[in-house]
C-alpha positions as CSV (number, residue, x, y, z in Angstrom):
1,M,-69.3,172.2,107.4
2,S,-68.4,168.5,105.9
3,A,-65.9,168.5,103.1
4,V,-67.3,166.9,99.7
5,P,-66.5,163.0,99.7
6,T,-63.8,161.9,97.2
7,T,-63.5,158.6,95.4
8,P,-61.1,156.7,97.3
9,R,-57.9,155.5,95.1
10,R,-55.4,152.9,95.4
11,Q,-52.0,153.5,97.0
12,T,-49.6,153.5,94.2
13,H,-46.2,154.4,96.1
14,D,-45.3,150.7,96.1
15,L,-46.2,150.2,92.4
16,P,-43.8,150.6,89.6
17,T,-44.5,153.4,87.1
18,T,-46.4,152.2,84.3
19,T,-47.5,154.1,80.9
20,P,-51.2,154.4,80.4
21,A,-52.9,151.7,78.2
22,A,-52.8,152.4,74.7
23,T,-53.5,150.6,71.5
24,P,-51.7,147.4,70.9
25,Q,-48.9,147.9,68.7
26,T,-46.2,145.5,67.1
27,T,-43.0,145.5,69.3
28,R,-39.8,143.4,69.3
29,V,-38.8,141.7,72.5
30,G,-34.9,142.2,73.1
31,T,-33.0,141.5,69.9
32,S,-35.1,138.4,68.9
33,H,-37.1,138.6,65.8
34,I,-40.3,137.4,67.5
35,I,-43.4,139.5,66.8
36,Q,-45.8,140.3,69.7
37,S,-49.1,139.2,68.8
38,S,-52.4,141.0,69.1
39,P,-54.1,140.4,72.7
40,H,-57.3,139.5,71.0
41,Y,-56.1,136.9,68.4
42,Q,-53.5,134.2,69.5
43,T,-51.4,134.4,66.4
44,T,-48.1,135.8,65.6
45,R,-49.2,137.8,62.6
46,R,-50.8,141.2,62.1
47,H,-54.4,141.2,62.0
48,S,-56.8,143.2,59.9
49,L,-57.5,145.6,62.9
50,Y,-54.0,146.7,63.2
51,G,-52.6,145.9,59.6
52,T,-53.6,145.7,55.9
53,E,-51.9,142.4,55.1
54,D,-55.1,140.5,55.4
55,R,-57.0,139.9,51.9
56,I,-60.7,140.2,51.2
57,I,-62.0,136.6,50.6
58,L,-64.8,137.2,48.2
59,D,-67.3,134.3,47.2
60,P,-69.6,135.8,44.6
61,G,-72.4,133.2,43.8
62,S,-75.5,133.8,41.6
63,R,-77.7,134.2,44.7
64,I,-75.6,134.5,47.7
65,W,-72.6,136.4,48.4
66,K,-69.9,135.6,51.2
67,V,-67.3,137.9,52.3
68,G,-64.6,138.3,54.9
69,F,-61.0,138.6,55.8
70,S,-58.5,135.9,55.4
71,G,-57.3,134.1,58.6
72,E,-60.8,134.0,59.8
73,G,-63.0,130.9,60.3
74,K,-66.0,132.3,58.9
75,P,-67.1,135.1,56.9
76,R,-68.2,138.5,58.2
77,D,-71.2,138.9,56.1
78,V,-73.4,136.4,54.0
79,F,-76.3,138.3,51.9
80,L,-78.4,137.8,49.1
81,A,-77.6,139.6,45.9
82,E,-81.0,140.5,45.2
83,E,-82.4,141.1,48.6
84,D,-85.7,142.4,47.4
85,T,-86.6,139.8,45.0
86,G,-84.3,137.0,46.2
87,Q,-83.6,136.1,42.5
88,S,-80.0,135.2,41.0
89,L,-78.0,137.8,39.5
90,W,-77.4,136.0,36.4
91,T,-79.0,132.8,34.9
92,L,-77.6,129.9,32.4
93,N,-79.4,131.7,29.5
94,R,-78.2,134.8,27.7
95,A,-79.8,136.9,25.0
96,S,-78.8,136.0,21.4
97,K,-79.5,139.5,19.9
98,P,-76.6,141.9,20.4
99,A,-78.7,144.6,21.4
100,E,-80.6,142.8,24.1
101,R,-77.3,141.3,25.4
102,G,-75.9,144.7,25.7
103,E,-78.8,146.1,27.8
104,E,-78.6,142.9,30.1
105,D,-74.7,143.6,30.5
106,K,-75.5,147.0,31.5
107,V,-78.3,145.9,34.1
108,L,-76.0,143.3,35.5
109,E,-72.7,145.5,35.7
110,A,-74.8,148.0,37.6
111,K,-75.9,145.3,40.1
112,L,-72.6,143.9,40.5
113,Q,-71.2,147.5,41.2
114,A,-73.8,148.0,43.8
115,C,-73.0,144.7,45.6
116,L,-69.1,145.1,45.5
117,R,-69.6,148.6,46.9
118,S,-71.7,147.2,49.6
119,V,-69.1,144.8,50.3
120,F,-66.5,147.2,51.2
121,H,-68.6,150.2,52.7
122,N,-71.3,148.3,54.5
123,S,-70.2,144.6,55.3
124,L,-66.4,145.0,56.0
125,L,-65.8,148.7,56.4
126,T,-62.5,148.8,54.9
127,D,-60.7,150.9,52.4
128,P,-60.6,148.9,49.1
129,K,-57.5,150.7,48.0
130,S,-55.4,148.9,50.5
131,R,-56.7,145.3,50.2
132,K,-55.9,142.7,48.1
133,V,-58.7,140.6,46.9
134,I,-59.1,136.9,46.5
135,L,-62.0,136.0,44.3
136,V,-63.4,132.5,44.6
137,E,-64.5,131.8,41.4
138,H,-66.4,128.8,39.9
139,P,-64.9,126.8,37.0
140,L,-67.9,127.7,34.7
141,L,-68.3,131.3,35.5
142,P,-68.8,133.2,32.3
143,L,-66.0,135.4,31.2
144,H,-68.0,138.5,30.7
145,I,-69.2,138.4,34.4
146,K,-65.5,137.9,35.6
147,E,-64.4,140.9,33.4
148,M,-67.4,142.8,34.9
149,M,-66.2,142.1,38.5
150,A,-62.7,143.0,37.6
151,R,-63.6,146.2,35.9
152,V,-65.7,147.4,38.8
153,L,-63.0,146.4,41.6
154,F,-59.8,148.0,39.4
155,N,-61.8,150.9,38.0
156,N,-64.5,151.9,40.5
157,L,-63.1,150.5,43.8
158,Q,-59.1,150.6,42.8
159,V,-58.3,147.6,44.6
160,P,-54.3,146.8,44.4
161,S,-54.8,143.2,42.9
162,I,-57.2,140.3,42.2
163,S,-56.3,136.6,42.8
164,F,-58.7,134.0,41.0
165,A,-58.8,130.8,42.6
166,S,-60.8,127.7,41.8
167,S,-63.9,127.2,44.3
168,H,-63.4,123.3,44.1
169,L,-59.5,123.8,44.7
170,L,-60.2,125.8,47.7
171,A,-62.7,123.6,49.3
172,L,-60.2,120.7,48.9
173,L,-57.8,122.9,50.6
174,A,-60.2,123.5,53.5
175,S,-60.6,119.7,54.1
176,G,-57.0,119.1,54.4
177,R,-56.5,117.1,51.2
178,V,-54.6,117.7,47.9
179,T,-56.4,115.1,46.0
180,G,-60.1,114.5,45.8
181,L,-63.5,114.6,43.6
182,V,-65.3,117.8,44.3
183,L,-68.9,118.1,43.7
184,D,-70.3,121.6,43.8
185,C,-74.2,121.5,44.0
186,G,-75.0,125.2,43.8
187,H,-78.2,127.1,42.5
188,L,-77.7,126.9,38.9
189,E,-76.1,123.7,38.2
190,T,-74.0,120.9,39.8
191,T,-70.4,120.5,38.6
192,V,-67.9,117.8,39.5
193,L,-64.0,118.6,39.1
194,P,-61.5,116.2,39.7
195,V,-58.3,117.5,41.5
196,F,-54.9,115.7,41.8
197,S,-51.9,117.0,43.6
198,F,-53.5,120.6,43.6
199,R,-53.9,120.4,39.8
200,P,-57.7,120.7,38.8
201,L,-58.3,118.4,35.9
202,Y,-60.5,120.7,33.9
203,P,-60.9,118.7,30.7
204,H,-62.7,116.0,32.8
205,L,-65.1,118.5,34.4
206,R,-68.8,117.5,34.3
207,T,-71.9,119.2,35.0
208,T,-75.7,119.0,35.2
209,P,-78.4,121.5,35.6
210,L,-80.2,119.7,38.3
211,A,-79.3,121.9,41.5
212,G,-81.1,124.2,43.6
213,A,-83.0,126.2,40.9
214,R,-84.5,122.8,39.8
215,L,-85.4,122.1,43.2
216,S,-87.2,125.2,44.1
217,S,-89.4,125.1,40.8
218,H,-90.0,121.4,41.8
219,I,-91.3,122.3,45.2
220,K,-93.7,125.2,43.6
221,A,-95.0,122.8,40.9
222,L,-95.9,120.1,43.7
223,L,-97.2,122.7,46.0
224,L,-99.6,124.0,43.1
225,M,-101.0,120.4,42.7
226,F,-101.1,119.0,45.9
227,G,-100.7,121.8,48.6
228,T,-103.6,123.5,50.3
229,Y,-104.4,127.1,51.4
230,I,-106.6,128.3,54.0
231,P,-107.1,132.2,53.2
232,P,-108.0,134.4,56.4
233,A,-111.4,135.0,57.6
234,T,-113.1,138.1,56.4
235,S,-114.0,139.0,60.0
236,L,-113.4,137.8,63.5
237,S,-116.8,136.1,63.7
238,A,-116.3,134.0,60.4
239,A,-113.0,133.1,61.8
240,M,-114.7,131.6,65.0
241,N,-117.9,130.1,63.2
242,I,-116.6,129.0,59.8
243,P,-114.3,125.8,60.1
244,A,-110.9,126.0,58.2
245,A,-112.1,122.9,56.2
246,S,-114.6,124.6,54.3
247,R,-112.3,127.5,53.5
248,S,-109.4,125.7,52.2
249,I,-108.7,126.1,48.5
250,R,-105.9,125.4,46.0
251,V,-102.7,127.3,46.4
252,P,-102.7,130.6,44.6
253,Q,-99.5,131.2,42.4
254,D,-99.0,134.4,44.0
255,V,-98.7,133.0,47.5
256,L,-95.7,131.0,46.5
257,T,-93.1,133.8,45.9
258,D,-89.4,133.2,45.7
259,K,-89.0,134.1,49.6
260,V,-91.7,131.5,50.4
261,I,-90.2,128.7,48.4
262,D,-86.6,129.6,49.6
263,E,-88.0,129.4,53.2
264,I,-89.7,126.1,52.6
265,K,-86.6,124.5,50.9
266,T,-84.2,125.5,53.5
267,R,-86.4,125.1,56.7
268,C,-89.0,122.5,56.0
269,C,-87.6,120.2,53.5
270,F,-85.0,117.1,53.9
271,V,-83.9,114.2,51.9
272,G,-85.3,110.7,52.8
273,D,-84.1,107.2,52.0
274,P,-84.2,105.7,48.9
275,I,-87.5,103.7,48.1
276,D,-87.0,99.9,47.1
277,A,-88.5,99.1,43.6
278,S,-90.1,96.1,45.0
279,D,-91.9,98.0,47.8
280,S,-93.3,101.0,45.6
281,G,-96.5,99.1,44.7
282,V,-97.5,101.6,42.2
283,G,-99.6,100.1,39.5
284,T,-103.0,99.8,40.6
285,G,-103.9,103.1,38.9
286,R,-105.7,104.2,41.7
287,A,-105.7,108.1,42.0
288,S,-106.0,108.6,45.6
289,S,-104.8,111.6,47.5
290,P,-101.6,111.5,49.2
291,S,-103.0,113.4,52.4
292,A,-105.6,110.5,52.8
293,M,-102.8,108.2,53.8
294,G,-102.8,109.8,57.4
295,G,-101.5,113.0,58.9
296,D,-102.8,116.3,59.9
297,G,-104.2,117.3,56.6
298,S,-106.4,114.2,56.2
299,E,-109.5,116.4,56.1
300,L,-108.3,118.7,53.7
301,D,-107.4,116.2,50.8
302,L,-109.8,117.5,48.3
303,P,-110.1,121.4,48.4
304,P,-112.4,123.2,46.0
305,S,-111.1,125.2,43.4
306,D,-110.0,128.7,44.1
307,P,-112.4,131.3,42.9
308,A,-109.6,134.0,42.5
309,M,-107.9,131.8,40.0
310,S,-109.3,131.4,36.6
311,E,-109.7,127.9,34.8
312,S,-107.0,129.0,32.3
313,D,-104.6,129.8,35.1
314,F,-104.8,126.2,36.4
315,S,-105.0,124.7,33.1
316,R,-101.6,126.3,32.3
317,V,-100.1,124.9,35.3
318,S,-101.7,121.4,34.5
319,A,-100.1,121.7,30.8
320,E,-96.9,122.7,32.2
321,V,-96.6,119.5,34.2
322,E,-98.0,117.3,31.4
323,S,-95.4,118.8,28.9
324,T,-92.7,117.7,31.3
325,F,-93.3,114.0,30.8
326,S,-92.8,114.6,27.0
327,H,-90.1,117.0,27.1
328,A,-88.3,116.9,30.3
329,A,-85.5,119.5,29.4
330,S,-88.0,122.4,28.8
331,S,-89.7,122.3,32.1
332,G,-88.8,122.7,35.8
333,Y,-90.7,120.1,37.0
334,S,-88.8,117.0,36.3
335,V,-90.1,113.6,37.8
336,V,-89.7,111.7,34.3
337,S,-88.6,108.0,33.9
338,H,-88.7,107.3,37.4
339,P,-86.9,104.1,37.9
340,Q,-89.3,103.2,41.0
341,L,-92.7,103.2,39.1
342,A,-92.9,99.4,38.8
343,G,-95.4,98.1,36.4
344,M,-96.4,101.2,34.7
345,D,-95.8,101.9,31.0
346,P,-95.1,105.6,30.3
347,A,-96.7,105.3,27.0
348,H,-100.1,104.4,28.1
349,V,-100.3,106.5,31.3
350,G,-101.0,110.2,30.8
351,G,-98.9,112.9,32.7
352,E,-101.9,113.6,35.2
353,A,-102.2,109.8,36.4
354,R,-98.4,109.6,36.5
355,V,-98.1,112.4,38.8
356,Q,-100.9,111.1,41.0
357,A,-99.1,107.6,41.0
358,L,-95.9,109.3,42.2
359,A,-97.9,111.1,45.1
360,T,-99.6,107.8,46.2
361,M,-96.2,106.2,46.1
362,Y,-94.5,109.0,48.1
363,G,-97.2,109.4,50.5
364,R,-97.3,105.6,51.3
365,H,-93.6,105.7,52.2
366,S,-93.4,109.1,53.7
367,T,-93.0,109.5,57.6
368,A,-93.0,113.2,57.7
369,T,-96.0,115.3,58.9
370,D,-97.8,118.0,57.4
371,I,-96.7,121.6,58.2
372,H,-99.0,124.7,58.6
373,M,-97.0,127.7,57.6
374,R,-98.2,131.2,57.9
375,V,-97.9,133.2,54.6
376,D,-98.9,136.7,53.4
377,P,-102.1,136.4,51.3
378,P,-102.2,137.5,47.8
379,P,-102.9,141.2,46.8
380,A,-106.3,140.2,45.7
381,Q,-107.3,138.8,49.2
382,Q,-106.0,141.6,51.3
383,T,-109.6,142.2,52.7
384,G,-109.1,139.3,55.2
385,T,-107.9,139.6,58.9
386,G,-104.5,138.2,59.7
387,R,-102.4,135.9,57.5
388,G,-103.2,132.8,55.4
389,T,-102.1,129.3,56.0
390,L,-100.2,127.2,53.7
391,I,-100.4,123.4,54.3
392,I,-97.4,121.5,53.2
393,P,-97.9,117.9,52.6
394,G,-95.2,115.5,54.5
395,W,-94.4,113.6,51.5
396,I,-93.5,117.0,49.6
397,R,-91.2,117.9,52.3
398,E,-89.4,114.4,52.2
399,R,-89.5,113.6,48.4
400,A,-89.1,117.0,46.8
401,A,-85.4,116.4,46.4
402,E,-86.0,113.1,44.5
403,V,-85.6,115.3,41.2
404,L,-81.9,115.7,42.0
405,F,-81.3,111.9,42.3
406,E,-83.5,110.9,39.2
407,G,-81.4,110.6,36.1
408,G,-81.4,108.7,32.9
409,D,-81.5,111.8,30.6
410,V,-78.4,112.5,28.5
411,D,-78.4,116.2,29.3
412,E,-79.8,116.2,32.8
413,S,-77.8,113.6,34.7
414,S,-78.4,113.0,38.3
415,V,-76.1,114.1,41.1
416,A,-74.9,110.5,41.5
417,E,-74.5,110.0,37.8
418,V,-72.5,112.9,37.3
419,I,-69.9,111.9,39.7
420,L,-69.9,108.5,38.0
421,D,-69.3,110.1,34.6
422,C,-66.4,111.9,35.9
423,L,-64.7,108.9,37.3
424,L,-65.3,107.1,33.8
425,K,-63.5,110.0,32.3
426,V,-60.4,110.3,34.4
427,P,-57.4,108.0,34.0
428,V,-57.6,104.4,35.1
429,D,-54.9,104.7,38.0
430,L,-56.6,107.7,39.4
431,R,-60.1,106.3,40.1
432,K,-59.5,104.5,43.1
433,T,-57.7,107.5,44.8
434,L,-60.6,110.0,43.5
435,A,-63.4,107.6,44.5
436,S,-62.2,107.2,48.0
437,S,-61.9,111.1,48.5
438,I,-65.2,112.5,47.5
439,L,-66.0,116.2,48.7
440,V,-69.5,117.4,48.6
441,I,-69.9,121.5,48.9
442,G,-72.5,124.1,47.8
443,G,-75.7,125.4,49.3
444,T,-78.0,122.7,48.2
445,P,-76.2,119.8,50.1
446,M,-77.0,121.6,53.3
447,L,-80.3,119.8,53.0
448,P,-80.5,117.2,55.9
449,G,-79.8,113.9,54.7
450,F,-78.5,114.9,51.3
451,I,-74.9,113.5,51.6
452,P,-75.9,109.9,53.0
453,R,-78.4,109.7,50.3
454,L,-75.7,110.5,47.7
455,Q,-73.6,107.7,48.9
456,A,-76.7,105.4,48.8
457,E,-77.4,106.3,45.1
458,L,-73.6,106.0,44.1
459,V,-73.7,102.3,45.4
460,R,-77.0,101.7,43.8
461,A,-76.1,103.0,40.6
462,V,-72.6,101.0,40.4
463,T,-74.5,97.9,41.5
464,R,-77.3,98.1,39.3
465,T,-76.5,95.1,36.9
466,A,-77.6,94.9,33.1
467,S,-80.4,92.5,33.9
468,E,-82.3,95.2,35.7
469,A,-82.4,97.6,32.7
470,P,-85.5,97.6,30.8
471,S,-85.4,95.0,28.0
472,P,-86.7,96.0,24.4
473,P,-90.1,94.7,23.2
474,P,-90.3,91.6,21.1
475,G,-90.9,91.8,17.3
476,R,-94.0,92.2,15.5
477,S,-93.9,89.0,14.0
478,G,-94.1,87.2,17.5
479,R,-91.1,85.0,16.6
480,S,-88.3,84.8,19.3
481,R,-85.3,86.4,18.4
482,Q,-82.0,87.0,20.2
483,R,-82.3,90.5,22.0
484,P,-79.2,92.5,22.0
485,T,-77.3,92.7,25.4
486,A,-78.3,95.8,27.7
487,Y,-75.4,98.3,28.0
488,D,-74.1,98.4,31.3
489,R,-72.8,101.8,31.8
490,Y,-70.9,101.7,35.2
491,A,-69.5,98.3,34.7
492,A,-66.0,99.4,34.7
493,L,-66.5,101.1,38.1
494,R,-68.0,98.1,40.0
495,P,-64.6,97.1,41.4
496,L,-64.4,100.8,43.1
497,L,-67.3,99.8,45.2
498,P,-65.5,99.0,48.4
499,Y,-63.6,102.3,48.0
500,F,-66.4,105.0,47.8
501,A,-65.9,107.5,50.5
502,I,-67.5,110.9,51.2
503,L,-64.8,113.2,53.3
504,N,-67.8,115.2,54.9
505,N,-70.3,112.4,55.2
506,P,-72.0,113.1,58.8
507,A,-73.1,109.7,58.9
508,P,-70.7,107.3,56.8
509,P,-71.6,103.6,56.3
510,P,-69.5,100.8,57.5
511,P,-66.0,100.9,55.8
512,A,-65.5,98.3,53.4
513,S,-61.6,99.1,52.9
514,A,-58.9,100.7,54.4
515,S,-59.1,103.8,52.4
516,A,-62.7,104.2,52.9
517,A,-62.2,103.8,56.7
518,A,-59.3,106.4,56.5
519,N,-61.3,109.3,54.6
520,A,-65.1,108.7,55.3
521,G,-66.5,111.5,57.6
522,K,-62.9,112.5,58.4
523,A,-63.0,116.1,56.9
524,P,-63.3,119.2,59.1
525,A,-66.8,120.3,60.5
526,F,-67.3,123.1,58.2
527,T,-70.7,123.4,56.4
528,P,-70.7,122.3,52.8
529,A,-71.7,125.9,51.7
530,M,-68.8,127.3,53.6
531,M,-66.0,125.0,52.3
532,A,-65.0,127.2,49.5
533,W,-64.8,130.6,51.4
534,V,-62.9,128.8,54.4
535,G,-60.2,127.5,51.8
536,G,-60.1,131.0,50.4
537,S,-59.4,132.4,53.9
538,L,-56.6,129.9,54.5
539,A,-55.1,130.5,51.1
540,G,-55.0,134.2,52.0
541,A,-53.3,133.6,55.3
542,L,-50.7,131.5,53.9
543,K,-50.2,134.0,51.0
544,T,-50.9,131.5,48.4
545,G,-53.8,131.4,46.0
546,G,-54.5,131.6,42.0
547,V,-53.3,133.7,39.5
548,E,-52.9,137.3,40.6
549,V,-53.7,140.1,38.4
550,Q,-52.1,143.6,39.4
551,R,-53.8,146.9,38.7
552,E,-51.1,148.1,36.8
553,K,-51.4,145.5,34.3
554,W,-55.1,145.9,34.0
555,D,-54.5,149.6,33.3
556,E,-51.8,148.8,30.6
557,A,-54.3,146.4,29.0
558,E,-56.9,149.1,29.1
559,A,-54.9,151.7,27.6
560,G,-53.7,149.2,24.7
561,A,-57.3,148.3,24.1
562,A,-58.3,151.9,23.9
563,A,-55.4,153.3,21.9
564,P,-55.8,152.4,18.2
565,Q,-53.0,150.8,16.3
566,V,-52.0,151.6,12.6
567,E,-51.1,148.8,10.5
568,D,-47.6,148.7,9.4
569,E,-48.0,149.1,5.7
570,D,-47.1,151.8,3.3
571,V,-49.9,154.5,2.4
572,L,-49.6,155.7,-1.1
573,M,-50.9,158.9,-2.3
574,G,-54.6,158.5,-3.1
575,D,-55.1,155.4,-1.1
576,S,-57.5,155.0,1.8
577,P,-56.2,156.1,5.2
578,P,-54.9,153.3,7.5
579,R,-57.6,151.6,9.4
580,P,-57.1,151.6,13.2
581,T,-57.1,148.1,14.7
582,T,-56.9,146.8,18.2
583,S,-54.7,144.0,19.3
584,S,-56.6,141.1,20.9
585,S,-53.7,140.4,23.1
586,S,-53.9,143.5,24.9
587,T,-57.6,143.6,25.9
588,P,-58.4,143.5,29.6
589,R,-60.2,140.0,28.9
590,S,-56.9,138.5,27.7
591,I,-55.3,138.9,31.1
592,L,-57.8,137.4,33.1
593,P,-57.3,133.5,33.7
594,D,-59.4,131.4,31.8
595,W,-58.7,127.5,31.9
596,T,-60.7,127.0,28.4
597,R,-57.9,129.0,26.6
598,T,-54.9,126.7,28.0
599,P,-53.6,124.3,25.7
600,L,-54.1,120.7,26.6
601,P,-51.4,118.4,27.6
602,V,-49.4,117.0,24.9
603,G,-49.0,113.7,26.7
604,A,-46.2,110.9,26.2
605,P,-44.0,111.4,23.1
606,P,-44.6,108.9,20.2
607,A,-42.6,105.7,20.2
608,P,-39.7,105.9,17.6
609,R,-40.3,104.0,14.4
610,P,-37.5,101.7,13.1
611,P,-35.8,102.6,9.8
612,S,-37.7,101.3,6.9
613,A,-34.5,100.3,5.3
614,A,-33.8,97.5,7.8
615,P,-36.4,94.8,7.8
616,P,-37.2,92.8,10.8
617,P,-34.7,89.9,11.6
618,A,-37.5,87.2,11.2
619,L,-38.3,88.4,7.6
620,H,-34.6,88.8,6.7
621,A,-33.8,85.1,7.9
622,Q,-36.9,83.7,5.8
623,S,-35.5,85.6,2.7
624,V,-32.2,84.0,3.3
625,A,-33.5,80.6,3.6
626,G,-35.7,80.8,0.6
């Protein structure tokens, strides 16, 4: 009877005795102070797998959050704050009535608590009680939202401390610079902040509401007017026999959900080159369809009206577009005062014809093709088979981002104008240094062609002379009178033209100066949306950061705010009892860093005035001679 075969084993008599492999631990080699690194990470520090020294880097945006550990090159998780709807957690508008404002704050705090608990328990899988947090904050983040985040982190999750660091400063740290002009184009607004020697110059901060939210509403309005929707056929035989051209209708509003608009913006759109005003050729007044210029959708240029959409629904969209040209600040569709519409008088051209003229011009200069995108049909048309088809014109894909570069409004400056306005506000001796170190961050600059177009718009805005500005009409009497000289807004920045350079420009133009050649396109190859988080990861690894607020200090501030304080005054018999008051200096909000409450620099001391008793020598000599 044969024996059971055994697994052959290696002879170990000639091998030294070793201990079984265990979890790597920190050991010291001999008597030196060298710390043995983890075998998985080529570094001499304790990683988050084996220690708790790494900090949590939290970059909370109004729509997208980025979270991870310090010392790592990319975040562990990037997610939408509102995964169901895709909307932003907060907006620029806040309720004016106290009751409505309190209700909004309660809902927002509940959403922030759910997001923060998901960060630690789902995304990072770590204990919040043993992790310090670095909060990458926007300079214009509302103070009540910052207080809500701190309250949830301290009271609910019980983190040891929170460090507040500016996103512009951290992004500049990730690019390897200490001085620069940082442009953050996010979802709600675009902000420009100059930084000199790691000191943010907050009084010179400039902002504009032209950002990702405005681009999304602009794309939606363009698709409602010029897009085409092919609903699914009611049966398989109808899909085979009825052509798609006869089934095409206008785009229903229910089709363009926030998720569809976000997918179109991120996957289909790009930024085209600027159009020369001499080549625009808009002035014929002929309202032709942009799809008739060529492309795949030429047979679908004039679709019939949607039977599911009433006449009042579409008239409301048209009225919204027409009201944009009269009051641009109240609408999301902003193609007003276009400098490329040569030969058209806005006072004599209506909103509908003006939008059609823009579509004609963009269709003539567009090289992009139409895209057929599968979308879910609206709930009223779920009886069909399959999914509907949304036809996106090529000129909308290429020219939808023009809304970000068309300025001229006082309250809504373009992305290029807000940079130039910031350069006009900084001291004169810093302009050349800041103009040659421009850094563009945020989610909207992820559009292909955004940064090179921004460079071209900066050059075009500075080189535009006063003679190109529109001149006022002559007087009613017809007599020729001397017209006032047009205001040249950026004449003081014209000497800086050779020095303009964007650090993360993927296709920099030929440099015109040594500083532009040394800085243009020399930033590390991080995406603009990740620059702030990477800077926070670097700051956490270097044990640096912004102002740190300890949990003990927060608890003391909350206890001081909750405990009533009696006024120090004698209470006589028969007088009213003392009124409890709370000290404003002990509230939790007072310990949070806020640059708006810091005093402005005093500046240079005044020159000493000479004593009034001693007259100037010249006057004294004249009095003696007389």
